[in-house]
SERO-4910 file (N, C-alpha, C, O; in steps of 0.05 Angstrom, whole numbers):
BEGIN
 pado doro    nc1    nc2    nc3   cac1   cac2   cac3    cc1    cc2    cc3    oc1    oc2    oc3
  Met    A    709   1032   -463    719   1022   -441    715   1045   -418    720   1068   -422
  Pro    A    705   1034   -392    698   1053   -373    723   1065   -364    743   1051   -360
  Glu    A    724   1094   -360    747   1108   -352    742   1118   -322    724   1109   -308
  Leu    A    761   1138   -316    759   1146   -291    730   1153   -272    724   1147   -249
  Pro    A    718   1166   -290    686   1172   -275    668   1153   -273    650   1152   -256
  Glu    A    674   1134   -293    650   1110   -293    660   1091   -269    644   1085   -251
  Val    A    686   1082   -266    699   1067   -246    696   1081   -221    692   1067   -201
  Glu    A    698   1112   -217    694   1123   -191    667   1119   -183    662   1113   -160
  Thr    A    648   1121   -200    619   1121   -196    611   1091   -186    594   1088   -169
  Ile    A    624   1071   -197    621   1042   -187    629   1041   -161    613   1034   -144
  Ala    A    655   1047   -153    666   1043   -130    648   1062   -107    641   1052    -86
  Ala    A    642   1085   -113    622   1097    -95    597   1082    -87    589   1082    -64
  Asp    A    586   1070   -108    563   1055   -105    569   1028    -87    553   1019    -71
  Leu    A    591   1018    -92    594    993    -74    606   1002    -46    600    988    -27
  Arg    A    617   1016    -43    630   1026    -16    614   1021      8    620   1003     24
  Pro    A    592   1035     11    573   1032     32    561   1005     36    550    999     58
  His    A    563    989     17    548    967     16    564    939     20    554    917     25
  Leu    A    590    946     16    610    922     17    627    926     43    632    905     55
  Val    A    634    946     51    650    951     75    639    935     97    616    939    104
  Gly    A    655    917    110    645    904    131    631    878    132    625    866    153
  Arg    A    628    871    106    621    844     96    642    824     91    665    833     86
  Thr    A    637    799     94    660    779     90    651    761     68    628    751     66
  Phe    A    672    757     51    666    742     29    662    710     42    679    699     56
  Leu    A    636    696     31    628    670     41    634    649     20    640    626     27
  Arg    A    632    658     -5    633    637    -28    641    652    -54    633    675    -60
  Cys    A    657    638    -68    663    648    -96    658    630   -113    665    607   -107
  Glu    A    646    634   -138    643    619   -158    648    628   -184    632    645   -193
  Leu    A    670    618   -199    679    624   -222    668    614   -245    679    593   -252
  Arg    A    651    623   -259    642    610   -283    657    611   -308    650    597   -327
  Phe    A    676    627   -308    691    632   -328    720    639   -319    730    662   -320
  Pro    A    735    615   -310    756    619   -292    783    634   -301    801    641   -286
  Thr    A    781    638   -330    811    649   -342    802    681   -336    819    698   -342
  Ile    A    780    689   -325    778    720   -320    794    726   -298    797    750   -294
  Val    A    806    709   -280    823    711   -261    854    712   -271    865    693   -281
  Arg    A    868    735   -267    896    735   -281    918    727   -261    940    719   -269
  His    A    911    730   -235    930    728   -212    912    724   -191    892    738   -190
  Pro    A    918    701   -171    933    680   -180    923    663   -194    907    671   -212
  Glu    A    926    635   -192    913    614   -205    885    619   -194    881    628   -172
  Pro    A    863    611   -214    835    611   -204    826    596   -179    808    605   -165
  Glu    A    841    571   -173    838    554   -149    849    573   -127    833    580   -110
  Ala    A    873    582   -127    884    592   -108    869    622   -100    870    631    -78
  Phe    A    856    634   -122    840    657   -120    817    654   -102    812    671    -85
  Ile    A    802    632   -106    776    621    -90    784    619    -59    771    628    -41
  Asp    A    810    605    -55    815    595    -29    821    620    -14    812    622      8
  Ala    A    839    643    -26    848    665    -17    825    684     -7    826    696     15
  Ile    A    806    685    -23    788    707    -18    762    700      0    750    717     13
  Val    A    754    671     -1    735    663     25    745    669     47    769    665     53
  Gly    A    725    683     64    734    688     92    743    712     98    743    720    121
  Met    A    752    726     77    765    754     75    742    777     81    722    776     68
  Gln    A    745    794     99    727    814    103    736    841     90    760    846     90
  Val    A    717    860     79    727    881     64    725    903     82    706    908     98
  Thr    A    749    918     78    758    942     98    751    966     83    744    986     95
  Ala    A    752    967     57    751    994     44    747    988     13    754    966      3
  Val    A    736   1007      0    733   1003    -33    740   1029    -45    728   1048    -36
  Gly    A    754   1031    -62    767   1058    -75    776   1047   -104    768   1026   -113
  Arg    A    792   1064   -118    795   1062   -148    827   1075   -145    836   1089   -127
  Arg    A    839   1066   -169    864   1070   -178    865   1070   -208    869   1049   -219
  Gly    A    862   1098   -224    860   1095   -249    833   1084   -256    812   1093   -247
  Lys    A    834   1063   -274    812   1049   -285    804   1026   -270    785   1013   -277
  Tyr    A    820   1019   -246    817    996   -231    803    999   -205    809   1016   -189
  Ile    A    782    982   -200    767    984   -173    784    966   -158    794    946   -167
  Leu    A    789    978   -129    804    965   -110    786    959    -86    776    977    -74
  Ile    A    782    933    -79    766    927    -62    787    915    -36    797    893    -37
  Arg    A    791    931    -16    812    923      4    803    903     23    780    906     32
  Leu    A    817    882     32    812    863     50    830    861     75    851    874     77
  Val    A    821    846     93    838    842    115    867    833    106    871    824     83
  Asp    A    888    835    127    911    819    118    927    833     93    943    820     79
  Asp    A    922    858     88    934    875     62    927    864     37    941    870     18
  Leu    A    903    848     34    898    836      8    883    858     -6    872    876      7
  Val    A    881    857    -33    865    871    -47    851    858    -74    864    845    -90
  Leu    A    827    863    -74    816    849    -99    813    868   -119    796    885   -117
  Val    A    829    866   -138    825    887   -164    810    877   -185    813    854   -194
  Val    A    790    896   -194    774    893   -212    782    910   -238    781    935   -235
  His    A    791    901   -263    790    916   -286    767    909   -307    765    887   -318
  Leu    A    751    929   -310    727    920   -326    730    921   -359    711    920   -375
  Gly    A    756    924   -364    761    919   -395    741    935   -414    734    958   -409
  Met    A    732    923   -434    714    939   -454    685    937   -445    670    957   -448
  Ser    A    677    915   -433    647    912   -428    641    901   -399    619    890   -394
  Gly    A    663    904   -379    659    890   -353    635    906   -340    632    930   -344
  Gln    A    621    891   -324    600    905   -306    604    892   -277    610    868   -276
  Leu    A    602    907   -256    603    897   -231    574    905   -217    568    928   -211
  Arg    A    557    883   -212    534    890   -200    529    881   -169    538    860   -161
  Leu    A    513    897   -153    504    883   -131    472    875   -134    456    889   -144
  Val    A    468    852   -123    442    841   -127    433    825   -103    450    817    -87
  Asp    A    404    821   -102    395    801    -81    403    776    -90    403    772   -114
  Pro    A    412    755    -72    421    728    -84    401    713    -96    408    693   -108
  Ala    A    374    720    -95    350    704   -108    350    716   -134    335    704   -149
  Thr    A    364    738   -147    362    749   -175    372    727   -196    395    718   -194
  Pro    A    358    721   -213    370    707   -233    392    713   -248    394    736   -257
  Leu    A    412    694   -253    438    699   -266    433    714   -292    417    703   -308
  Ala    A    443    735   -300    446    746   -325    465    732   -344    482    718   -335
  Leu    A    462    736   -371    480    723   -390    505    732   -388    508    755   -380
  His    A    527    716   -393    558    730   -388    565    732   -361    584    747   -358
  Thr    A    554    722   -340    559    727   -313    585    711   -307    580    686   -306
  His    A    609    718   -302    632    701   -302    642    697   -272    655    677   -266
  Ala    A    635    716   -252    642    710   -225    619    720   -208    607    741   -212
  Val    A    615    702   -187    590    707   -167    605    705   -142    621    686   -137
  Phe    A    599    729   -125    611    729   -100    585    730    -77    567    747    -77
  Asp    A    587    711    -60    569    714    -36    583    730    -14    606    727     -9
  Leu    A    566    750     -1    575    764     20    561    761     42    537    758     38
  Ser    A    568    763     69    554    761     92    537    784     97    540    804     83
  Ala    A    521    785    116    506    809    129    527    823    143    548    813    149
  Ile    A    519    849    149    540    868    163    527    868    193    502    868    196
  Glu    A    544    868    211    534    868    240    518    894    242    522    916    232
  Pro    A    498    886    258    479    910    263    489    935    278    479    957    273
  Asn    A    512    932    296    522    949    307    542    967    295    551    987    306
  Ser    A    548    957    269    569    970    250    559    995    238    536    998    231
  Thr    A    578   1015    234    572   1041    222    579   1040    189    601   1035    182
  Pro    A    562   1045    175    570   1049    142    592   1068    140    595   1085    158
  Pro    A    609   1066    120    633   1082    121    625   1110    102    641   1128    100
  Ser    A    600   1111     90    591   1136     79    563   1129     67    557   1106     59
  Pro    A    544   1154     65    518   1149     55    521   1134     30    542   1134     17
  Ala    A    499   1122     23    491   1108     -4    492   1123    -28    492   1113    -51
  Lys    A    494   1148    -23    493   1169    -48    465   1167    -63    463   1166    -88
  Gly    A    444   1166    -44    415   1168    -57    407   1142    -64    384   1141    -73
  Arg    A    421   1120    -64    411   1097    -70    416   1071    -46    438   1063    -38
  Asp    A    394   1063    -40    395   1038    -24    393   1009    -34    377   1003    -51
  Phe    A    407    995    -24    405    962    -32    379    955    -27    369    962     -5
  Pro    A    365    939    -46    339    929    -39    334    907    -16    321    886    -19
  Gly    A    346    916      4    350    894     26    367    910     51    384    927     45
  Glu    A    362    903     72    374    914     97    404    904     98    410    883     89
  Arg    A    422    922    109    446    915    115    450    888    133    473    878    138
  Gly    A    430    880    141    430    858    160    425    830    141    421    809    153
  Arg    A    424    831    114    420    811    100    443    806     80    457    825     73
  Pro    A    447    779     71    471    775     55    466    785     31    443    787     24
  Ile    A    487    794     13    480    805    -17    499    787    -34    512    770    -22
  Gln    A    501    791    -61    519    779    -81    527    803    -94    514    823    -96
  Leu    A    554    798   -104    570    817   -117    575    801   -149    589    780   -149
  Arg    A    566    808   -168    568    789   -192    585    810   -216    580    833   -221
  Tyr    A    603    795   -226    616    806   -251    611    792   -277    616    768   -282
  Arg    A    600    810   -294    593    798   -317    614    813   -340    624    835   -336
  Asp    A    617    800   -360    634    815   -384    632    798   -410    646    778   -414
  Pro    A    612    807   -428    609    796   -452    631    796   -469    633    776   -484
  Arg    A    648    815   -471    672    813   -489    696    796   -474    710    781   -488
  Arg    A    701    798   -451    720    779   -433    744    792   -437    764    779   -441
  Phe    A    744    823   -437    771    837   -438    778    841   -407    802    843   -401
  Gly    A    761    843   -388    764    847   -365    783    828   -348    791    807   -358
  Arg    A    789    834   -323    802    814   -306    800    820   -277    793    842   -268
  Leu    A    805    800   -264    803    801   -233    830    790   -222    839    768   -229
  Leu    A    843    808   -203    867    801   -190    865    799   -159    849    813   -148
  Leu    A    879    784   -147    882    784   -117    908    782   -107    926    767   -116
  Gly    A    911    800    -87    941    793    -75    947    822    -59    930    839    -56
  Thr    A    970    823    -50    978    852    -38    985    866    -59    987    855    -80
  Glu    A    989    891    -57    998    912    -79   1024    904    -89   1026    904   -113
  Ser    A   1048    896    -71   1074    893    -75   1075    863    -92   1093    858   -108
  Asp    A   1056    845    -85   1056    817    -99   1045    826   -128   1056    817   -148
  Leu    A   1028    841   -127   1013    847   -160   1034    862   -174   1039    856   -197
  Leu    A   1048    883   -160   1070    894   -178   1092    878   -186   1101    879   -208
  Glu    A   1100    862   -166   1122    843   -172   1115    822   -196   1130    817   -215
  Ala    A   1091    814   -193   1082    792   -214   1075    808   -239   1067    795   -257
  Arg    A   1076    837   -242   1071    851   -265   1041    846   -273   1035    850   -296
  Ala    A   1023    837   -255    993    836   -256    983    859   -266    967    859   -284
  Met    A    991    884   -253    983    913   -255   1007    929   -269   1030    924   -262
  Pro    A   1001    944   -285   1017    961   -299   1025    984   -282   1010    988   -262
  Pro    A   1049   1001   -286   1056   1025   -270   1034   1045   -278   1028   1048   -302
  Leu    A   1023   1059   -260   1004   1082   -266   1017   1109   -256   1033   1112   -237
  Gly    A   1006   1128   -274   1011   1157   -268    999   1168   -247    984   1155   -233
  Pro    A   1003   1196   -242    986   1204   -220    955   1209   -227    947   1207   -250
  Glu    A    939   1214   -209    908   1218   -213    908   1244   -219    921   1261   -206
  Pro    A    893   1249   -242    887   1275   -252    868   1294   -235    869   1319   -235
  Ile    A    852   1281   -221    835   1296   -201    846   1300   -178    833   1313   -162
  Asp    A    869   1291   -171    883   1294   -140    891   1321   -143    902   1331   -162
  Pro    A    884   1334   -120    891   1366   -112    920   1369   -112    930   1391   -117
  Ala    A    935   1349   -108    966   1354   -105    974   1354   -133    994   1366   -138
  Phe    A    960   1342   -153    974   1341   -181    969   1369   -195    947   1375   -204
  Gly    A    987   1384   -197    984   1411   -211    990   1416   -239    999   1396   -251
  Ala    A    988   1433   -249    993   1444   -275   1023   1436   -282   1027   1422   -302
  Asp    A   1041   1444   -268   1068   1443   -273   1078   1415   -270   1098   1408   -283
  Asp    A   1066   1400   -257   1067   1368   -255   1062   1357   -283   1077   1340   -294
  Leu    A   1039   1366   -294   1031   1355   -322   1051   1369   -343   1058   1356   -363
  Tyr    A   1060   1391   -340   1081   1404   -362   1103   1386   -356   1115   1379   -377
  Gln    A   1113   1378   -336   1139   1363   -335   1134   1338   -347   1154   1329   -359
  Arg    A   1113   1324   -348   1106   1300   -356   1102   1303   -387   1103   1283   -401
  Phe    A   1099   1325   -396   1094   1328   -429   1122   1341   -439   1125   1338   -463
  Arg    A   1140   1353   -427   1160   1368   -438   1182   1354   -455   1197   1366   -471
  Asn    A   1183   1329   -450   1203   1310   -467   1186   1289   -482   1198   1269   -490
  Arg    A   1161   1292   -486   1146   1272   -500   1145   1283   -531   1136   1306   -537
  Lys    A   1155   1264   -550   1152   1271   -577   1124   1258   -591   1118   1263   -615
  Ala    A   1110   1243   -577   1084   1234   -584   1064   1253   -585   1068   1274   -573
  Leu    A   1041   1250   -597   1020   1268   -602   1006   1273   -572   1006   1255   -555
  Ile    A    998   1296   -567    982   1296   -541    961   1276   -535    959   1265   -513
  Lys    A    943   1270   -556    926   1252   -548    932   1227   -542    919   1214   -526
  Ala    A    956   1216   -556    970   1193   -549    978   1191   -519    972   1172   -503
  Val    A    991   1213   -513   1002   1217   -488    981   1218   -463    986   1208   -441
  Leu    A    960   1229   -468    940   1228   -450    923   1201   -444    908   1199   -425
  Leu    A    927   1182   -465    918   1156   -467    937   1137   -452    930   1116   -443
  Asp    A    961   1145   -449    983   1129   -435    979   1127   -407    983   1147   -394
  Gln    A    972   1107   -395    965   1104   -364    989   1109   -345    986   1117   -321
  Ser    A   1014   1105   -356   1039   1111   -342   1040   1142   -339   1050   1152   -319
  Thr    A   1029   1156   -357   1032   1186   -354   1011   1198   -338   1017   1213   -319
  Ile    A    984   1192   -344    963   1199   -325    944   1176   -324    938   1162   -344
  Ala    A    936   1171   -299    918   1150   -294    891   1153   -297    881   1172   -285
  Gly    A    875   1135   -314    843   1141   -313    835   1153   -336    812   1148   -342
  Val    A    849   1168   -353    839   1181   -376    836   1164   -402    855   1150   -410
  Gly    A    814   1166   -413    808   1144   -440    799   1163   -464    798   1187   -461
  Asn    A    793   1152   -482    784   1164   -508    764   1185   -503    765   1207   -515
  Ile    A    744   1181   -485    721   1202   -480    732   1225   -471    729   1246   -483
  Tyr    A    746   1223   -451    753   1245   -436    778   1262   -442    782   1285   -434
  Ala    A    794   1246   -459    817   1258   -474    803   1276   -496    811   1299   -498
  Asp    A    783   1266   -511    772   1284   -533    759   1311   -520    763   1334   -527
  Glu    A    744   1302   -497    727   1330   -484    748   1343   -471    745   1368   -471
  Ser    A    769   1335   -460    789   1358   -445    802   1373   -466    807   1397   -464
  Leu    A    808   1360   -487    828   1375   -507    810   1398   -520    819   1420   -525
  Tyr    A    783   1388   -525    766   1410   -535    761   1433   -513    764   1456   -521
  Arg    A    755   1430   -490    754   1443   -470    780   1465   -470    775   1489   -466
  Ala    A    804   1456   -474    826   1470   -470    835   1483   -496    854   1500   -497
  Arg    A    821   1475   -518    821   1489   -546    853   1480   -556    869   1496   -565
  Val    A    857   1455   -552    886   1443   -563    877   1420   -582    859   1404   -576
  Arg    A    890   1419   -605    886   1398   -624    896   1374   -615    917   1374   -603
  Pro    A    882   1348   -619    896   1323   -609    918   1316   -626    929   1296   -618
  Asp    A    927   1326   -645    950   1319   -662    972   1343   -659    987   1347   -678
  Arg    A    973   1353   -640    995   1373   -629   1014   1351   -614   1006   1332   -601
  Val    A   1044   1358   -620   1061   1341   -606   1064   1349   -576   1066   1373   -570
  Ala    A   1064   1333   -559   1062   1337   -529   1082   1359   -519   1074   1377   -505
  Arg    A   1104   1358   -525   1126   1369   -519   1126   1402   -532   1138   1421   -522
  Ser    A   1108   1403   -555   1104   1435   -563   1085   1446   -551   1079   1468   -561
  Leu    A   1071   1439   -529   1053   1456   -515   1066   1477   -493   1083   1470   -477
  Ser    A   1056   1500   -495   1069   1518   -479   1058   1515   -449   1042   1498   -443
  Lys    A   1067   1531   -434   1062   1522   -403   1030   1534   -402   1015   1523   -387
  Gly    A   1023   1553   -416    991   1565   -418    978   1542   -427    962   1532   -411
  Ser    A    982   1533   -449    965   1511   -462    960   1488   -439    938   1480   -432
  Val    A    988   1478   -427    982   1456   -411    966   1466   -383    952   1449   -371
  Lys    A    968   1493   -373    950   1499   -350    920   1494   -362    903   1481   -349
  Arg    A    915   1505   -388    886   1502   -393    880   1471   -393    859   1462   -383
  Leu    A    895   1458   -404    890   1427   -409    885   1416   -382    867   1400   -376
  His    A    904   1426   -363    903   1412   -334    877   1419   -324    865   1401   -311
  Glu    A    865   1446   -327    840   1450   -316    818   1439   -327    798   1434   -314
  Ala    A    822   1435   -356    800   1425   -372    799   1389   -363    778   1377   -363
  Leu    A    821   1380   -358    818   1348   -351    800   1349   -326    780   1334   -325
  Arg    A    807   1365   -306    793   1364   -278    767   1369   -284    749   1354   -276
  Leu    A    763   1389   -296    734   1399   -303    716   1374   -314    696   1366   -303
  Ser    A    727   1365   -337    713   1341   -353    707   1324   -335    683   1319   -330
  Leu    A    732   1310   -318    727   1288   -306    708   1288   -280    693   1269   -275
  Leu    A    708   1313   -264    688   1322   -244    662   1320   -249    646   1307   -236
  Ile    A    656   1336   -271    631   1336   -283    618   1312   -292    594   1309   -288
  Ala    A    635   1292   -305    628   1263   -307    619   1248   -284    598   1237   -282
  Ile    A    636   1250   -268    632   1236   -242    607   1247   -227    593   1232   -213
  Lys    A    601   1274   -228    572   1283   -220    551   1271   -232    532   1263   -219
  Asn    A    553   1268   -258    535   1258   -276    535   1227   -279    521   1216   -297
  Arg    A    550   1214   -263    550   1185   -257    561   1171   -286    552   1149   -293
  Gly    A    578   1184   -299    594   1171   -321    575   1171   -347    551   1179   -349
  Ser    A    592   1160   -368    582   1162   -395    573   1136   -404    590   1118   -408
  Ser    A    544   1130   -408    539   1103   -423    536   1105   -452    514   1103   -463
  Val    A    560   1109   -467    562   1109   -495    562   1082   -509    560   1080   -534
  Asp    A    564   1058   -488    566   1029   -500    552   1013   -481    528   1014   -479
  Thr    A    568    997   -464    557    982   -446    559    986   -417    553    968   -401
  Tyr    A    570   1011   -408    576   1016   -382    548   1017   -370    528   1024   -382
  Arg    A    548   1009   -345    524   1010   -324    537   1014   -298    560   1007   -293
  Asp    A    520   1027   -279    535   1029   -253    530   1006   -235    523    986   -248
  Ala    A    531   1003   -214    530    978   -196    500    970   -191    495    951   -176
  Trp    A    483    984   -202    452    979   -199    443    972   -225    418    969   -227
  Gly    A    460    970   -249    451    968   -271    439    987   -288    426    979   -307
  Glu    A    443   1010   -283    432   1036   -292    452   1050   -309    477   1049   -304
  Ile    A    441   1065   -330    457   1080   -345    469   1109   -331    454   1120   -315
  Gly    A    490   1119   -337    500   1144   -329    484   1167   -346    466   1161   -363
  Gly    A    493   1194   -340    483   1213   -355    497   1230   -369    487   1250   -381
  Gln    A    525   1225   -368    544   1247   -381    542   1244   -412    543   1264   -425
  Gln    A    538   1221   -424    531   1220   -451    515   1236   -465    516   1240   -489
  Glu    A    496   1249   -445    483   1270   -460    491   1298   -461    478   1316   -471
  Lys    A    515   1299   -448    528   1325   -444    553   1327   -461    564   1349   -463
  Leu    A    563   1304   -474    588   1305   -486    591   1325   -508    573   1326   -524
  Gln    A    611   1342   -512    613   1363   -532    627   1351   -557    621   1358   -580
  Val    A    641   1336   -554    657   1323   -581    657   1293   -587    655   1284   -609
  Tyr    A    659   1280   -565    662   1254   -570    637   1238   -582    615   1237   -571
  Gly    A    642   1226   -603    620   1212   -616    604   1229   -634    583   1221   -644
  Arg    A    614   1255   -639    597   1273   -654    610   1280   -683    603   1301   -694
  Ala    A    627   1265   -694    640   1274   -716    620   1278   -738    601   1263   -743
  Gly    A    627   1301   -751    606   1308   -773    586   1331   -765    577   1348   -780
  Glu    A    580   1328   -737    560   1343   -725    573   1373   -720    597   1376   -720
  Pro    A    555   1394   -717    568   1423   -716    581   1424   -688    573   1409   -670
  Cys    A    600   1440   -685    614   1445   -663    593   1464   -644    581   1482   -654
  Phe    A    590   1458   -620    573   1472   -603    580   1507   -601    564   1525   -596
  Thr    A    609   1508   -606    617   1537   -600    615   1554   -626    606   1577   -627
  Cys    A    626   1540   -649    629   1556   -676    610   1545   -698    606   1559   -717
  Gly    A    601   1524   -695    579   1510   -716    593   1497   -737    580   1485   -755
  Arg    A    620   1497   -737    633   1482   -761    633   1452   -754    636   1443   -731
  Pro    A    628   1437   -778    629   1406   -772    652   1392   -762    673   1391   -775
  Leu    A    649   1380   -739    670   1371   -726    686   1348   -743    674   1333   -758
  Ser    A    714   1347   -738    727   1332   -754    738   1305   -741    741   1304   -716
  Leu    A    744   1286   -755    752   1257   -745    775   1250   -755    779   1251   -780
  Val    A    798   1241   -735    825   1232   -745    830   1207   -730    815   1204   -711
  Arg    A    848   1188   -736    855   1168   -720    885   1172   -707    905   1176   -720
  Ile    A    885   1169   -680    911   1178   -664    915   1155   -645    899   1149   -628
  Ala    A    937   1142   -650    945   1120   -628    922   1097   -634    916   1083   -615
  Gly    A    910   1092   -656    893   1070   -658    866   1074   -654    850   1057   -660
  Arg    A    858   1103   -641    831   1109   -634    821   1136   -649    835   1154   -658
  Ser    A    796   1135   -649    781   1156   -667    783   1181   -643    780   1179   -619
  Ser    A    790   1203   -660    793   1232   -643    778   1249   -658    783   1253   -681
  Val    A    757   1262   -646    738   1282   -653    745   1309   -643    747   1313   -618
  Phe    A    750   1332   -662    753   1356   -652    746   1378   -672    738   1372   -695
  Cys    A    749   1404   -663    740   1422   -681    763   1437   -695    779   1448   -680
  Arg    A    767   1440   -719    791   1451   -732    790   1486   -726    811   1498   -725
  Arg    A    771   1496   -723    771   1521   -714    772   1533   -688    778   1557   -685
  Cys    A    765   1516   -667    767   1524   -640    792   1511   -627    803   1521   -607
  Gln    A    800   1487   -641    823   1475   -628    846   1482   -652    844   1476   -676
  Arg    A    869   1497   -637    885   1505   -658    916   1494   -645    937   1497   -658
***
C-alpha cells in the first residue's frame, strides 16, 4: 500500500498541474469506488468545481476545491492516480476519469513542476485518471466536517514529518500502549502515514525490535525512533517513494527508494551492519523484518 512518501510524491506531482483548473466531466467506470456521497451525487457535486490546492493527510491525497469541498483519494493496495493527455488510450482497470479545463494564461502556478512538465501546455485541457486493479481504494467528496461526521475518513494522528511533532509527543503516545511497537506504528490514529515499509525501516535505524511493547521504550529509545521515522520518510520522499509492488507516480513511473531499503523485503539476507541473516516475524498480521543482533 502506498505510504506517506509515495502519497506525498503524487500530491507534489499533481499540484502544479491541477491548481486553477476546473472539473468539466466525471466518468465513473466502477461507481462503487466512490464511498461518499452516492456516485450520482458525487458527479453532480464535482463538475464545475475549481481546484484551489493539492495536499496530503496521512495516506490520503486531498484535492481542495472551491466552497470548502475536498476530493479525497485513498489509493488502497494498488490505486494509481495519473495525469494524461485526453487522447491517451484508457488503461485496463481505469475506474474514474476526470476531464479538467485549461488554466487561464495569466494565472501563476503554485510551485515548480519538480523537474517534470506535463506533455502539453497549461493552456490545454488534461485528464486525471484513477485506476485500481484490486479495488481497495476509494474516492470521497465533501467538506472535511461532512466526511468526519459521516465517518468516511478515520481519525488520524499527527504527521511524523511535521516539525511541530517532537520526540516528547511520540513518547506520550507510546507510554500507555500495551501493544507491540510495530503494531502501534501501523495504527493511523497514533501516527498518520506510516505503513509496513517505513515502520520496518525506522525501527531498524533506531535499533529497536518490532516486538517490543510500546510502553516499555525509554525516552532515549523513543528519541532515536522519532529521528529515524523522520529520516526514513524524508529520504524516501526525496527518492520519490518505494515501488516494491504496484506504486507508480503521477506520470506512471517507479520510485527509487526500493533500491535503498535496508530491511524491508530482505528476510534471510545479510544485515548491512553486522552481516547476520535478517529475521522475519508476523506482527499485527504483517510481515516484519529485523536484525536480532542490531535491534535489541
